[in-house]
N, C-alpha and C positions, 0 to 999 in steps of 0.2 A: 843672242840678236844676231840673229846672223848675217844682220843688213851691212855690218858696223866699219862695217870696210867697205864697200860700196859710199857711205856719206863718207867715208875717212879720205877717199877718193874725187868728192866731188869742190867738200871743200878744199883739199891740195888744190884740184886744178880753177877754185873758186879764187884759189888768193896771190897766183899767179896771174891772172886776169885782172884782179883790180892791178899790181904789180906794173902790168903792162898799163890798166888805162892811165894809172898816175903818169907814169912814164910820157906817154902822148899831149895827156895837160902838161906840164912844165917846158913840153917840145913845144906845141902851138903857145903857152908864154913866152918861153922869149926863147927860143927860135928860130924858125919858123910861122908864117901864119896859118892855118889850116884852107884850103886850097876844093874850089867845085867838090874832088873823085874822096876827099878825105869824109868829108859833111853825107857824103849818098854810103859810104861805109858805115860812119859812126850809124847813118840810117837803118844798114842792116844790121848794125852790135846793139840799133834800142829793141828792135824787130824778133829779132831771132832770143833774146832775151825777156822779152813782155812772152813769148811760144813759153820758155822759159819755167818762167815763173806759175805759167797756167799748167803746164805740166808735171812740175812740184805740187799745188794743192792739187792739182786732182787726184795724186796720188795718196788724197789726205778718205778718200776720196769709194776706195775703193776696199771691198771689203774679202777677206778669206772663206776660200767654199774648198771644203777639205774635199780630197779626193777620194 
């Protein structure tokens, strides 16, 4: 499987994102309240993650065509 490095890279980036989101959750719980800008950015993150989920799911429908 020659795509293992791509999956590893994606997993690493997702772990980084999860860590940052956890930090934001702690910040909003104990340091400062979310504001309208935060809510807009969160909405943008949700939209982007929805698009990524659709793109990842679509990979399963691609059939190999030999050159």
